[in-house]
N, CA, C and O atoms as a CHARMM CRD file, in Angstrom:
* protein
*
  400
    1    1 MET  N     93.78300  73.81500 118.83900 PROA 1      0.00000
    2    1 MET  CA    95.19900  74.70500 119.25000 PROA 1      0.00000
    3    1 MET  C     94.82900  75.80700 118.23800 PROA 1      0.00000
    4    1 MET  O     94.61900  75.74400 117.02700 PROA 1      0.00000
    5    2 LYS  N     94.81100  76.96200 119.21500 PROA 2      0.00000
    6    2 LYS  CA    95.23400  78.28100 118.46400 PROA 2      0.00000
    7    2 LYS  C     96.36600  78.66200 117.85200 PROA 2      0.00000
    8    2 LYS  O     97.49500  78.48200 118.30600 PROA 2      0.00000
    9    3 SER  N     95.98700  79.40600 116.40000 PROA 3      0.00000
   10    3 SER  CA    96.98300  79.73500 116.00600 PROA 3      0.00000
   11    3 SER  C     97.91600  81.09500 116.48800 PROA 3      0.00000
   12    3 SER  O     97.18400  82.06100 116.70600 PROA 3      0.00000
   13    4 ASP  N     99.35100  81.37100 116.69600 PROA 4      0.00000
   14    4 ASP  CA    99.82900  82.01500 116.67500 PROA 4      0.00000
   15    4 ASP  C     99.50500  83.48000 116.92900 PROA 4      0.00000
   16    4 ASP  O     99.79000  84.31400 117.78800 PROA 4      0.00000
   17    5 LEU  N     98.51300  83.41400 115.38500 PROA 5      0.00000
   18    5 LEU  CA    98.31800  84.77100 115.01000 PROA 5      0.00000
   19    5 LEU  C     96.82300  85.30800 115.57500 PROA 5      0.00000
   20    5 LEU  O     96.40400  86.46500 115.58600 PROA 5      0.00000
   21    6 HSD  N     96.17900  84.11400 116.02700 PROA 6      0.00000
   22    6 HSD  CA    95.01700  84.71600 116.25500 PROA 6      0.00000
   23    6 HSD  C     94.64200  85.84000 116.95700 PROA 6      0.00000
   24    6 HSD  O     95.73500  86.37200 117.15200 PROA 6      0.00000
   25    7 THR  N     94.07900  86.32300 117.30300 PROA 7      0.00000
   26    7 THR  CA    93.76600  87.18500 118.49200 PROA 7      0.00000
   27    7 THR  C     92.18500  86.73100 119.10700 PROA 7      0.00000
   28    7 THR  O     91.46000  85.83400 118.67500 PROA 7      0.00000
   29    8 ASP  N     91.97100  87.51900 120.07400 PROA 8      0.00000
   30    8 ASP  CA    91.00900  87.56700 120.50000 PROA 8      0.00000
   31    8 ASP  C     90.10600  88.43400 120.51900 PROA 8      0.00000
   32    8 ASP  O     90.47500  89.42200 121.15400 PROA 8      0.00000
   33    9 PRO  N     88.43500  88.57600 119.85300 PROA 9      0.00000
   34    9 PRO  CA    87.65800  89.78900 119.30100 PROA 9      0.00000
   35    9 PRO  C     88.08300  90.25400 119.88200 PROA 9      0.00000
   36    9 PRO  O     88.83800  89.81300 120.74900 PROA 9      0.00000
   37   10 PRO  N     87.67600  91.84900 119.59200 PROA 10     0.00000
   38   10 PRO  CA    87.80100  93.19200 120.45700 PROA 10     0.00000
   39   10 PRO  C     86.37200  93.17300 121.77600 PROA 10     0.00000
   40   10 PRO  O     85.39700  92.43000 121.65400 PROA 10     0.00000
   41   11 ALA  N     86.50600  93.85900 122.61200 PROA 11     0.00000
   42   11 ALA  CA    85.37400  93.45600 123.80700 PROA 11     0.00000
   43   11 ALA  C     84.44800  94.25900 123.26600 PROA 11     0.00000
   44   11 ALA  O     83.38600  94.09300 123.86400 PROA 11     0.00000
   45   12 ARG  N     84.33600  95.26800 122.17900 PROA 12     0.00000
   46   12 ARG  CA    83.37500  95.66800 121.98300 PROA 12     0.00000
   47   12 ARG  C     83.32400  96.23700 120.64500 PROA 12     0.00000
   48   12 ARG  O     84.35000  96.44900 119.99800 PROA 12     0.00000
   49   13 VAL  N     81.73000  96.58100 120.05900 PROA 13     0.00000
   50   13 VAL  CA    82.42900  96.29100 118.37300 PROA 13     0.00000
   51   13 VAL  C     82.27800  97.72500 118.32000 PROA 13     0.00000
   52   13 VAL  O     81.50700  98.39700 119.00500 PROA 13     0.00000
   53   14 ILE  N     83.54400  98.35900 116.94200 PROA 14     0.00000
   54   14 ILE  CA    83.71700  99.76100 116.68600 PROA 14     0.00000
   55   14 ILE  C     82.64100 100.02000 115.40100 PROA 14     0.00000
   56   14 ILE  O     83.10500  99.45800 114.40900 PROA 14     0.00000
   57   15 ARG  N     81.72800 100.49500 115.18700 PROA 15     0.00000
   58   15 ARG  CA    81.31900 100.80500 114.24400 PROA 15     0.00000
   59   15 ARG  C     82.07500 101.91500 113.55800 PROA 15     0.00000
   60   15 ARG  O     82.50100 102.91500 114.13600 PROA 15     0.00000
   61   16 ARG  N     82.28400 101.48300 111.46400 PROA 16     0.00000
   62   16 ARG  CA    82.70900 102.40300 111.35300 PROA 16     0.00000
   63   16 ARG  C     82.23200 102.72800 110.05200 PROA 16     0.00000
   64   16 ARG  O     82.89600 102.88600 109.02700 PROA 16     0.00000
   65   17 GLY  N     80.64900 102.83200 110.26300 PROA 17     0.00000
   66   17 GLY  CA    79.57700 103.15500 109.01700 PROA 17     0.00000
   67   17 GLY  C     80.29900 104.96000 108.38700 PROA 17     0.00000
   68   17 GLY  O     79.83600 105.52200 107.39500 PROA 17     0.00000
   69   18 HSD  N     81.29700 105.46800 109.13000 PROA 18     0.00000
   70   18 HSD  CA    81.69300 106.90100 108.46500 PROA 18     0.00000
   71   18 HSD  C     82.33500 106.86000 107.33300 PROA 18     0.00000
   72   18 HSD  O     82.54500 107.70700 106.46500 PROA 18     0.00000
   73   19 LEU  N     82.74600 105.28400 107.50600 PROA 19     0.00000
   74   19 LEU  CA    84.13700 105.59700 105.90000 PROA 19     0.00000
   75   19 LEU  C     83.46800 105.46200 104.67800 PROA 19     0.00000
   76   19 LEU  O     83.92500 105.16200 103.57500 PROA 19     0.00000
   77   20 TRP  N     82.25000 105.73900 105.04500 PROA 20     0.00000
   78   20 TRP  CA    81.37700 105.91600 103.42200 PROA 20     0.00000
   79   20 TRP  C     81.70200 107.51200 103.33000 PROA 20     0.00000
   80   20 TRP  O     81.28100 107.59700 102.17700 PROA 20     0.00000
   81   21 LEU  N     82.03400 108.58500 103.56700 PROA 21     0.00000
   82   21 LEU  CA    82.64300 109.59200 103.94000 PROA 21     0.00000
   83   21 LEU  C     83.74600 110.15700 102.62700 PROA 21     0.00000
   84   21 LEU  O     83.78800 111.16400 101.92000 PROA 21     0.00000
   85   22 LEU  N     84.74700 108.63700 102.79000 PROA 22     0.00000
   86   22 LEU  CA    85.90600 108.59000 101.99800 PROA 22     0.00000
   87   22 LEU  C     85.89100 108.58100 100.02200 PROA 22     0.00000
   88   22 LEU  O     86.67200 108.88500  99.12000 PROA 22     0.00000
   89   23 THR  N     84.54900 108.05700 100.14800 PROA 23     0.00000
   90   23 THR  CA    83.97000 107.91000  98.93400 PROA 23     0.00000
   91   23 THR  C     83.34300 109.57700  98.08300 PROA 23     0.00000
   92   23 THR  O     82.93000 109.61100  96.92400 PROA 23     0.00000
   93   24 LEU  N     83.40500 110.46800  98.76400 PROA 24     0.00000
   94   24 LEU  CA    82.71400 111.45500  98.28900 PROA 24     0.00000
   95   24 LEU  C     83.88700 112.08200  97.73600 PROA 24     0.00000
   96   24 LEU  O     83.60700 112.26600  96.55100 PROA 24     0.00000
   97   25 PRO  N     85.35300 112.61900  98.01600 PROA 25     0.00000
   98   25 PRO  CA    86.65200 113.15700  96.76400 PROA 25     0.00000
   99   25 PRO  C     86.26100 111.98800  95.10500 PROA 25     0.00000
  100   25 PRO  O     86.07200 112.10500  93.89400 PROA 25     0.00000
  101   26 PHE  N     86.31500 111.21400  95.90200 PROA 26     0.00000
  102   26 PHE  CA    86.38100 110.30700  94.40400 PROA 26     0.00000
  103   26 PHE  C     84.51700 110.78400  93.21500 PROA 26     0.00000
  104   26 PHE  O     84.25500 110.73200  92.01400 PROA 26     0.00000
  105   27 VAL  N     83.92500 111.08600  94.15400 PROA 27     0.00000
  106   27 VAL  CA    82.58900 111.36300  93.27500 PROA 27     0.00000
  107   27 VAL  C     82.62400 112.83200  92.35000 PROA 27     0.00000
  108   27 VAL  O     82.28700 113.21700  91.23100 PROA 27     0.00000
  109   28 TRP  N     83.21700 113.33400  93.50100 PROA 28     0.00000
  110   28 TRP  CA    83.50000 115.07700  93.54400 PROA 28     0.00000
  111   28 TRP  C     84.36400 115.15100  92.20900 PROA 28     0.00000
  112   28 TRP  O     84.18100 115.93700  91.27900 PROA 28     0.00000
  113   29 GLN  N     85.28100 114.23100  92.30300 PROA 29     0.00000
  114   29 GLN  CA    87.03100 114.39300  91.10800 PROA 29     0.00000
  115   29 GLN  C     86.14500 113.75100  89.94000 PROA 29     0.00000
  116   29 GLN  O     85.63700 114.44900  89.06200 PROA 29     0.00000
  117   30 LEU  N     85.99900 112.32100  90.00700 PROA 30     0.00000
  118   30 LEU  CA    85.64100 111.76600  88.58800 PROA 30     0.00000
  119   30 LEU  C     84.24500 111.84100  88.24400 PROA 30     0.00000
  120   30 LEU  O     83.77200 111.96600  87.11500 PROA 30     0.00000
  121   31 GLY  N     83.50200 111.73100  89.59200 PROA 31     0.00000
  122   31 GLY  CA    81.85700 111.53300  88.73800 PROA 31     0.00000
  123   31 GLY  C     81.10600 112.92000  88.72400 PROA 31     0.00000
  124   31 GLY  O     79.88400 112.99300  88.59300 PROA 31     0.00000
  125   32 MET  N     81.54900 113.50900  88.80300 PROA 32     0.00000
  126   32 MET  CA    81.25200 115.12600  88.47400 PROA 32     0.00000
  127   32 MET  C     82.13500 115.74400  87.54000 PROA 32     0.00000
  128   32 MET  O     81.79800 116.91200  87.34400 PROA 32     0.00000
  129   33 ALA  N     83.25600 115.35400  86.81800 PROA 33     0.00000
  130   33 ALA  CA    84.24900 115.44500  85.65200 PROA 33     0.00000
  131   33 ALA  C     83.35500 116.34600  84.20300 PROA 33     0.00000
  132   33 ALA  O     83.48300 117.41500  83.60600 PROA 33     0.00000
  133   34 PRO  N     82.38600 115.06500  84.14900 PROA 34     0.00000
  134   34 PRO  CA    81.53400 115.34900  82.82000 PROA 34     0.00000
  135   34 PRO  C     80.81500 116.39900  82.67900 PROA 34     0.00000
  136   34 PRO  O     80.73600 117.09200  81.66400 PROA 34     0.00000
  137   35 PHE  N     80.19400 116.57200  83.82600 PROA 35     0.00000
  138   35 PHE  CA    79.59300 118.38700  83.89200 PROA 35     0.00000
  139   35 PHE  C     80.23000 119.92400  84.56200 PROA 35     0.00000
  140   35 PHE  O     79.82700 121.02800  84.92800 PROA 35     0.00000
  141   36 ILE  N     80.94000 119.47900  84.48700 PROA 36     0.00000
  142   36 ILE  CA    82.00900 120.92100  85.14400 PROA 36     0.00000
  143   36 ILE  C     82.86900 120.76500  83.63600 PROA 36     0.00000
  144   36 ILE  O     83.27500 121.85600  83.23500 PROA 36     0.00000
  145   37 ASN  N     83.09800 119.97800  83.03500 PROA 37     0.00000
  146   37 ASN  CA    84.23800 120.40300  82.11700 PROA 37     0.00000
  147   37 ASN  C     83.92100 121.75800  81.17700 PROA 37     0.00000
  148   37 ASN  O     84.70300 122.64600  80.84000 PROA 37     0.00000
  149   38 ASP  N     82.22400 121.56700  80.81700 PROA 38     0.00000
  150   38 ASP  CA    81.57500 122.68100  79.75600 PROA 38     0.00000
  151   38 ASP  C     81.20200 123.77000  80.67700 PROA 38     0.00000
  152   38 ASP  O     80.27700 124.43300  80.20800 PROA 38     0.00000
  153   39 VAL  N     81.62200 124.19000  81.86800 PROA 39     0.00000
  154   39 VAL  CA    81.38900 125.16900  82.74500 PROA 39     0.00000
  155   39 VAL  C     82.58600 126.69400  81.74400 PROA 39     0.00000
  156   39 VAL  O     83.75600 126.48600  81.42100 PROA 39     0.00000
  157   40 THR  N     81.88800 127.95100  81.49900 PROA 40     0.00000
  158   40 THR  CA    82.58300 128.74100  80.78500 PROA 40     0.00000
  159   40 THR  C     82.80100 129.41100  82.25300 PROA 40     0.00000
  160   40 THR  O     83.97100 129.79500  82.26800 PROA 40     0.00000
  161   41 TYR  N     82.27300 129.66500  83.29400 PROA 41     0.00000
  162   41 TYR  CA    82.65000 130.77800  84.49800 PROA 41     0.00000
  163   41 TYR  C     83.95200 130.80700  84.94600 PROA 41     0.00000
  164   41 TYR  O     84.31400 129.66300  85.22100 PROA 41     0.00000
  165   42 LYS  N     84.74300 131.56700  85.12000 PROA 42     0.00000
  166   42 LYS  CA    85.65400 131.67400  85.13200 PROA 42     0.00000
  167   42 LYS  C     86.57100 132.20900  87.12300 PROA 42     0.00000
  168   42 LYS  O     87.27000 133.22200  87.12200 PROA 42     0.00000
  169   43 PRO  N     86.44700 131.62900  88.13100 PROA 43     0.00000
  170   43 PRO  CA    86.36900 131.85000  89.46900 PROA 43     0.00000
  171   43 PRO  C     87.97300 132.07600  89.60200 PROA 43     0.00000
  172   43 PRO  O     88.99300 131.38700  89.60900 PROA 43     0.00000
  173   44 PHE  N     87.56400 133.57900  89.71200 PROA 44     0.00000
  174   44 PHE  CA    89.20200 134.00600  90.28600 PROA 44     0.00000
  175   44 PHE  C     90.48300 134.46800  88.87200 PROA 44     0.00000
  176   44 PHE  O     91.44500 135.23000  88.96900 PROA 44     0.00000
  177   45 GLY  N     89.98800 133.63600  87.59500 PROA 45     0.00000
  178   45 GLY  CA    90.48000 133.68900  86.74800 PROA 45     0.00000
  179   45 GLY  C     91.20100 132.50000  85.89200 PROA 45     0.00000
  180   45 GLY  O     92.03000 132.42300  84.98500 PROA 45     0.00000
  181   46 LEU  N     90.51400 131.72800  86.59400 PROA 46     0.00000
  182   46 LEU  CA    91.11700 130.35800  86.34400 PROA 46     0.00000
  183   46 LEU  C     90.22400 129.72400  85.82300 PROA 46     0.00000
  184   46 LEU  O     89.20200 130.32400  86.15800 PROA 46     0.00000
  185   47 PRO  N     89.93000 128.82300  85.16600 PROA 47     0.00000
  186   47 PRO  CA    89.06700 127.77200  84.18700 PROA 47     0.00000
  187   47 PRO  C     88.25500 127.17900  85.26600 PROA 47     0.00000
  188   47 PRO  O     88.87300 126.61200  86.16700 PROA 47     0.00000
  189   48 PHE  N     87.02200 127.21700  85.31500 PROA 48     0.00000
  190   48 PHE  CA    86.66500 126.14400  86.38200 PROA 48     0.00000
  191   48 PHE  C     86.87100 124.81800  86.34600 PROA 48     0.00000
  192   48 PHE  O     86.58700 124.44800  87.48600 PROA 48     0.00000
  193   49 PRO  N     87.12500 124.08500  85.85300 PROA 49     0.00000
  194   49 PRO  CA    87.73200 123.20500  85.88600 PROA 49     0.00000
  195   49 PRO  C     88.45800 122.63000  86.99600 PROA 49     0.00000
  196   49 PRO  O     88.39400 121.69500  87.79400 PROA 49     0.00000
  197   50 MET  N     89.29000 123.77400  86.62900 PROA 50     0.00000
  198   50 MET  CA    91.03400 123.63600  87.34200 PROA 50     0.00000
  199   50 MET  C     90.59200 123.71300  89.30200 PROA 50     0.00000
  200   50 MET  O     90.99700 122.98700  90.21000 PROA 50     0.00000
  201   51 ALA  N     89.37700 125.21900  89.35000 PROA 51     0.00000
  202   51 ALA  CA    88.76900 126.07200  90.28500 PROA 51     0.00000
  203   51 ALA  C     88.32300 124.86500  91.31400 PROA 51     0.00000
  204   51 ALA  O     88.47800 124.88800  92.53500 PROA 51     0.00000
  205   52 TRP  N     87.61000 123.58200  90.37100 PROA 52     0.00000
  206   52 TRP  CA    86.51600 122.54300  91.22100 PROA 52     0.00000
  207   52 TRP  C     87.62000 121.60900  91.30100 PROA 52     0.00000
  208   52 TRP  O     87.15200 120.67200  91.94700 PROA 52     0.00000
  209   53 GLN  N     88.95600 121.30400  90.97800 PROA 53     0.00000
  210   53 GLN  CA    89.41700 120.38700  91.17800 PROA 53     0.00000
  211   53 GLN  C     90.76300 120.66300  92.51300 PROA 53     0.00000
  212   53 GLN  O     91.50900 119.90200  93.12900 PROA 53     0.00000
  213   54 MET  N     90.54200 122.14900  92.50400 PROA 54     0.00000
  214   54 MET  CA    91.51400 122.70700  93.83500 PROA 54     0.00000
  215   54 MET  C     90.48200 122.49700  95.19400 PROA 54     0.00000
  216   54 MET  O     90.94900 122.06500  96.24800 PROA 54     0.00000
  217   55 ALA  N     89.30300 122.78300  95.08100 PROA 55     0.00000
  218   55 ALA  CA    87.96200 122.81200  95.48900 PROA 55     0.00000
  219   55 ALA  C     88.24700 121.50900  95.76200 PROA 55     0.00000
  220   55 ALA  O     88.76500 121.86000  96.82200 PROA 55     0.00000
  221   56 GLY  N     88.31200 120.95300  95.77000 PROA 56     0.00000
  222   56 GLY  CA    87.91700 119.47100  95.34500 PROA 56     0.00000
  223   56 GLY  C     89.08100 118.28600  96.55500 PROA 56     0.00000
  224   56 GLY  O     88.62300 117.21700  96.95800 PROA 56     0.00000
  225   57 VAL  N     90.42800 118.72300  96.91900 PROA 57     0.00000
  226   57 VAL  CA    91.56400 118.73800  97.41300 PROA 57     0.00000
  227   57 VAL  C     91.06500 119.53800  98.68400 PROA 57     0.00000
  228   57 VAL  O     91.09800 118.82400  99.68600 PROA 57     0.00000
  229   58 ILE  N     90.75000 120.43300  98.84900 PROA 58     0.00000
  230   58 ILE  CA    90.35400 121.08400 100.12200 PROA 58     0.00000
  231   58 ILE  C     89.08900 120.38000 100.96400 PROA 58     0.00000
  232   58 ILE  O     89.10500 120.19300 102.18000 PROA 58     0.00000
  233   59 LEU  N     88.24600 120.11100 100.27400 PROA 59     0.00000
  234   59 LEU  CA    87.13900 119.28600 100.34200 PROA 59     0.00000
  235   59 LEU  C     87.66400 118.00000 101.19900 PROA 59     0.00000
  236   59 LEU  O     87.38700 117.69700 102.35900 PROA 59     0.00000
  237   60 ALA  N     88.56000 117.30200 100.20100 PROA 60     0.00000
  238   60 ALA  CA    89.50200 115.53400 100.79000 PROA 60     0.00000
  239   60 ALA  C     89.75000 115.97500 101.58400 PROA 60     0.00000
  240   60 ALA  O     89.12900 115.57700 102.56900 PROA 60     0.00000
  241   61 THR  N     90.70700 117.00600 101.82100 PROA 61     0.00000
  242   61 THR  CA    91.72600 117.30800 103.19800 PROA 61     0.00000
  243   61 THR  C     90.69700 117.17800 104.52100 PROA 61     0.00000
  244   61 THR  O     90.73100 116.31300 105.39600 PROA 61     0.00000
  245   62 VAL  N     89.83100 118.23900 104.40100 PROA 62     0.00000
  246   62 VAL  CA    88.44600 118.16600 105.50700 PROA 62     0.00000
  247   62 VAL  C     87.77300 116.52700 105.52800 PROA 62     0.00000
  248   62 VAL  O     87.51700 115.94700 106.58300 PROA 62     0.00000
  249   63 LEU  N     87.61800 116.11200 104.58400 PROA 63     0.00000
  250   63 LEU  CA    86.87000 114.97100 105.07300 PROA 63     0.00000
  251   63 LEU  C     88.19800 113.61500 105.52100 PROA 63     0.00000
  252   63 LEU  O     87.75200 112.64200 106.12800 PROA 63     0.00000
  253   64 PHE  N     89.33900 113.62700 105.28100 PROA 64     0.00000
  254   64 PHE  CA    89.83300 112.91500 105.81900 PROA 64     0.00000
  255   64 PHE  C     90.10900 113.16900 107.41200 PROA 64     0.00000
  256   64 PHE  O     90.07000 112.31800 108.30000 PROA 64     0.00000
  257   65 ALA  N     90.35900 114.37500 107.52100 PROA 65     0.00000
  258   65 ALA  CA    90.29500 115.15000 108.67100 PROA 65     0.00000
  259   65 ALA  C     89.16800 114.62600 109.89100 PROA 65     0.00000
  260   65 ALA  O     89.45400 114.27900 111.03700 PROA 65     0.00000
  261   66 ILE  N     87.74300 114.69100 109.23100 PROA 66     0.00000
  262   66 ILE  CA    86.93500 114.69000 109.75300 PROA 66     0.00000
  263   66 ILE  C     86.50400 112.82500 110.18700 PROA 66     0.00000
  264   66 ILE  O     85.85800 112.24900 111.06100 PROA 66     0.00000
  265   67 VAL  N     87.21900 112.48800 109.12100 PROA 67     0.00000
  266   67 VAL  CA    86.98800 110.64800 109.26300 PROA 67     0.00000
  267   67 VAL  C     88.49800 110.04400 110.19300 PROA 67     0.00000
  268   67 VAL  O     88.80200 108.87400 110.42600 PROA 67     0.00000
  269   68 PHE  N     89.14100 111.14600 110.52800 PROA 68     0.00000
  270   68 PHE  CA    90.06100 110.63500 111.41000 PROA 68     0.00000
  271   68 PHE  C     89.57500 110.27000 112.99600 PROA 68     0.00000
  272   68 PHE  O     89.63400 109.23800 113.66500 PROA 68     0.00000
  273   69 GLU  N     88.91300 112.04300 113.33600 PROA 69     0.00000
  274   69 GLU  CA    88.20200 112.35900 114.54600 PROA 69     0.00000
  275   69 GLU  C     87.41600 111.07300 114.92000 PROA 69     0.00000
  276   69 GLU  O     87.63900 110.31700 115.86500 PROA 69     0.00000
  277   70 LEU  N     86.55300 110.99800 114.07500 PROA 70     0.00000
  278   70 LEU  CA    85.48900 110.00000 113.89900 PROA 70     0.00000
  279   70 LEU  C     86.01600 108.23800 114.35100 PROA 70     0.00000
  280   70 LEU  O     85.37900 107.45100 115.05200 PROA 70     0.00000
  281   71 ASP  N     87.16600 108.04300 113.77400 PROA 71     0.00000
  282   71 ASP  CA    87.78600 106.75800 113.66100 PROA 71     0.00000
  283   71 ASP  C     88.18100 106.94200 115.09900 PROA 71     0.00000
  284   71 ASP  O     87.67700 106.11100 115.85400 PROA 71     0.00000
  285   72 ARG  N     89.15200 108.05100 115.78500 PROA 72     0.00000
  286   72 ARG  CA    89.57900 108.25100 117.30400 PROA 72     0.00000
  287   72 ARG  C     88.46200 107.81500 118.13300 PROA 72     0.00000
  288   72 ARG  O     88.39700 106.79000 118.81100 PROA 72     0.00000
  289   73 ARG  N     87.57600 108.74800 117.98400 PROA 73     0.00000
  290   73 ARG  CA    86.36800 108.81200 119.12600 PROA 73     0.00000
  291   73 ARG  C     85.33900 107.44800 118.83000 PROA 73     0.00000
  292   73 ARG  O     84.19000 107.41200 119.27000 PROA 73     0.00000
  293   74 ALA  N     85.96500 106.30900 117.99000 PROA 74     0.00000
  294   74 ALA  CA    85.37400 105.30200 117.47600 PROA 74     0.00000
  295   74 ALA  C     86.10500 104.28300 118.35700 PROA 74     0.00000
  296   74 ALA  O     85.66800 103.16400 118.62700 PROA 74     0.00000
  297   75 GLY  N     86.95100 104.65900 118.66000 PROA 75     0.00000
  298   75 GLY  CA    88.08500 104.07700 119.97400 PROA 75     0.00000
  299   75 GLY  C     89.30500 102.90400 118.73200 PROA 75     0.00000
  300   75 GLY  O     89.95100 101.95500 119.17700 PROA 75     0.00000
  301   76 VAL  N     89.31700 103.32900 117.25500 PROA 76     0.00000
  302   76 VAL  CA    90.04000 102.34600 116.76800 PROA 76     0.00000
  303   76 VAL  C     91.29400 102.12200 117.13600 PROA 76     0.00000
  304   76 VAL  O     91.82300 101.01800 117.26000 PROA 76     0.00000
  305   77 GLN  N     91.87200 103.37300 117.34800 PROA 77     0.00000
  306   77 GLN  CA    93.37500 103.80200 118.06800 PROA 77     0.00000
  307   77 GLN  C     93.78200 103.27400 118.97100 PROA 77     0.00000
  308   77 GLN  O     94.98700 103.25600 119.22000 PROA 77     0.00000
  309   78 ALA  N     92.61700 102.52700 119.92900 PROA 78     0.00000
  310   78 ALA  CA    93.18500 101.48600 121.04600 PROA 78     0.00000
  311   78 ALA  C     92.90400 100.20500 120.08500 PROA 78     0.00000
  312   78 ALA  O     93.95400  99.56400 120.04700 PROA 78     0.00000
  313   79 GLU  N     92.19800  99.76100 119.52500 PROA 79     0.00000
  314   79 GLU  CA    92.13700  98.59000 118.74000 PROA 79     0.00000
  315   79 GLU  C     93.63200  98.16100 118.04400 PROA 79     0.00000
  316   79 GLU  O     94.33100  97.14800 118.07400 PROA 79     0.00000
  317   80 GLU  N     93.76900 100.06300 117.13400 PROA 80     0.00000
  318   80 GLU  CA    94.98400  99.65100 116.60100 PROA 80     0.00000
  319   80 GLU  C     96.40900  98.85900 117.69300 PROA 80     0.00000
  320   80 GLU  O     97.06300  97.82100 117.58900 PROA 80     0.00000
  321   81 GLU  N     96.39600  99.56400 118.31000 PROA 81     0.00000
  322   81 GLU  CA    97.72600  99.40400 119.52000 PROA 81     0.00000
  323   81 GLU  C     97.38200  98.14300 119.93400 PROA 81     0.00000
  324   81 GLU  O     98.16800  97.21800 119.72900 PROA 81     0.00000
  325   82 ALA  N     96.27800  97.94700 120.51500 PROA 82     0.00000
  326   82 ALA  CA    96.59800  96.21400 120.63800 PROA 82     0.00000
  327   82 ALA  C     96.61600  94.92000 119.44700 PROA 82     0.00000
  328   82 ALA  O     96.94200  93.73300 119.48500 PROA 82     0.00000
  329   83 PHE  N     96.17200  95.68800 118.56900 PROA 83     0.00000
  330   83 PHE  CA    96.93900  94.33900 117.39800 PROA 83     0.00000
  331   83 PHE  C     98.09500  94.59800 117.11800 PROA 83     0.00000
  332   83 PHE  O     98.90000  93.77100 116.69100 PROA 83     0.00000
  333   84 MET  N     98.44400  96.42400 117.43600 PROA 84     0.00000
  334   84 MET  CA   100.40600  95.70100 117.24700 PROA 84     0.00000
  335   84 MET  C    100.96200  95.20500 118.12800 PROA 84     0.00000
  336   84 MET  O    102.03200  94.68600 117.81100 PROA 84     0.00000
  337   85 ALA  N    100.56100  95.10900 119.57900 PROA 85     0.00000
  338   85 ALA  CA   100.93800  94.15500 120.22000 PROA 85     0.00000
  339   85 ALA  C    101.08500  92.95000 120.81100 PROA 85     0.00000
  340   85 ALA  O    101.76900  92.33900 121.63100 PROA 85     0.00000
  341   86 ALA  N     99.56100  92.78300 119.57700 PROA 86     0.00000
  342   86 ALA  CA    99.71600  91.35500 119.59800 PROA 86     0.00000
  343   86 ALA  C    100.64500  90.66400 118.58500 PROA 86     0.00000
  344   86 ALA  O    101.19300  89.58500 118.80600 PROA 86     0.00000
  345   87 ILE  N    100.79800  91.51000 117.25000 PROA 87     0.00000
  346   87 ILE  CA   101.47700  91.26600 116.25400 PROA 87     0.00000
  347   87 ILE  C    103.49000  91.24800 117.24600 PROA 87     0.00000
  348   87 ILE  O    104.37900  90.40600 117.11600 PROA 87     0.00000
  349   88 ALA  N    103.48200  92.20900 117.89600 PROA 88     0.00000
  350   88 ALA  CA   104.73900  92.10100 118.36100 PROA 88     0.00000
  351   88 ALA  C    105.13100  91.25300 119.48000 PROA 88     0.00000
  352   88 ALA  O    106.29900  91.18400 119.86300 PROA 88     0.00000
  353   89 ASN  N    104.13500  90.58400 120.02700 PROA 89     0.00000
  354   89 ASN  CA   103.89200  89.69400 120.95100 PROA 89     0.00000
  355   89 ASN  C    104.45100  87.87700 120.03800 PROA 89     0.00000
  356   89 ASN  O    105.42800  87.12800 120.05900 PROA 89     0.00000
  357   90 SER  N    103.44600  87.92400 119.53500 PROA 90     0.00000
  358   90 SER  CA   104.06900  86.62300 118.15700 PROA 90     0.00000
  359   90 SER  C    105.47000  86.83300 117.77600 PROA 90     0.00000
  360   90 SER  O    106.52900  86.22400 117.92500 PROA 90     0.00000
  361   91 GLU  N    105.12600  87.79000 117.29600 PROA 91     0.00000
  362   91 GLU  CA   106.51300  87.70700 116.70000 PROA 91     0.00000
  363   91 GLU  C    107.86100  87.51400 117.62100 PROA 91     0.00000
  364   91 GLU  O    108.73900  86.75000 117.21700 PROA 91     0.00000
  365   92 SER  N    108.00300  88.17000 118.78200 PROA 92     0.00000
  366   92 SER  CA   109.01300  87.79800 119.78100 PROA 92     0.00000
  367   92 SER  C    109.32800  86.40300 120.28500 PROA 92     0.00000
  368   92 SER  O    110.39600  86.05900 120.79200 PROA 92     0.00000
  369   93 ALA  N    107.93100  85.40700 120.01900 PROA 93     0.00000
  370   93 ALA  CA   107.90700  84.01300 120.48200 PROA 93     0.00000
  371   93 ALA  C    107.98000  83.68700 119.46700 PROA 93     0.00000
  372   93 ALA  O    107.91900  82.48900 119.74400 PROA 93     0.00000
  373   94 GLN  N    108.10000  83.69700 118.01700 PROA 94     0.00000
  374   94 GLN  CA   108.52700  82.68000 117.17100 PROA 94     0.00000
  375   94 GLN  C    109.80300  82.83900 116.47500 PROA 94     0.00000
  376   94 GLN  O    110.07600  82.15500 115.48900 PROA 94     0.00000
  377   95 ALA  N    111.21000  84.41400 117.33400 PROA 95     0.00000
  378   95 ALA  CA   112.39600  84.64700 116.95200 PROA 95     0.00000
  379   95 ALA  C    112.73000  83.43200 117.62200 PROA 95     0.00000
  380   95 ALA  O    112.33600  82.87200 118.64500 PROA 95     0.00000
  381   96 PRO  N    113.69800  83.16100 116.60600 PROA 96     0.00000
  382   96 PRO  CA   114.72100  82.03800 116.93100 PROA 96     0.00000
  383   96 PRO  C    115.76400  82.53400 118.16100 PROA 96     0.00000
  384   96 PRO  O    115.96600  83.74600 118.23800 PROA 96     0.00000
  385   97 ALA  N    116.41300  81.66700 119.09600 PROA 97     0.00000
  386   97 ALA  CA   117.47300  81.91000 120.09700 PROA 97     0.00000
  387   97 ALA  C    118.16600  82.53600 120.08700 PROA 97     0.00000
  388   97 ALA  O    118.95900  82.24000 119.19300 PROA 97     0.00000
  389   98 GLY  N    118.54300  83.68200 120.78400 PROA 98     0.00000
  390   98 GLY  CA   120.01200  83.95300 119.81500 PROA 98     0.00000
  391   98 GLY  C    120.04400  85.07500 118.95600 PROA 98     0.00000
  392   98 GLY  O    121.08800  85.72700 118.95800 PROA 98     0.00000
  393   99 HSD  N    118.96300  85.49700 118.09700 PROA 99     0.00000
  394   99 HSD  CA   119.18200  86.22400 117.93700 PROA 99     0.00000
  395   99 HSD  C    118.59100  87.72900 118.62700 PROA 99     0.00000
  396   99 HSD  O    117.73000  87.26900 119.37800 PROA 99     0.00000
  397  100 ALA  N    118.55600  88.73000 118.75500 PROA 100    0.00000
  398  100 ALA  CA   118.19400  90.14000 119.27700 PROA 100    0.00000
  399  100 ALA  C    116.67100  90.46900 118.52000 PROA 100    0.00000
  400  100 ALA  O    116.09500  91.53600 118.73000 PROA 100    0.00000
């Protein structure tokens, strides 16, 4: 007998190899910090580490948008909608009678 929470596997395999891109902002901010702290260059009059972090925020935003778009093209949104529908169906089947 199958569990109520069990769902059938997706009809196709969704490739999400692009998720490694999400590690780049961490490498940018934490991995490069020891090398950036001693730079004396001051772009726009700001200390270089501050400018580096501001550039990292922009980089992270662009990467998140790219990963979001790649997920959308891979069909992750359809998979998520099917998963949420399955959860809603299982919750409505488990709801006690008389409760809305």
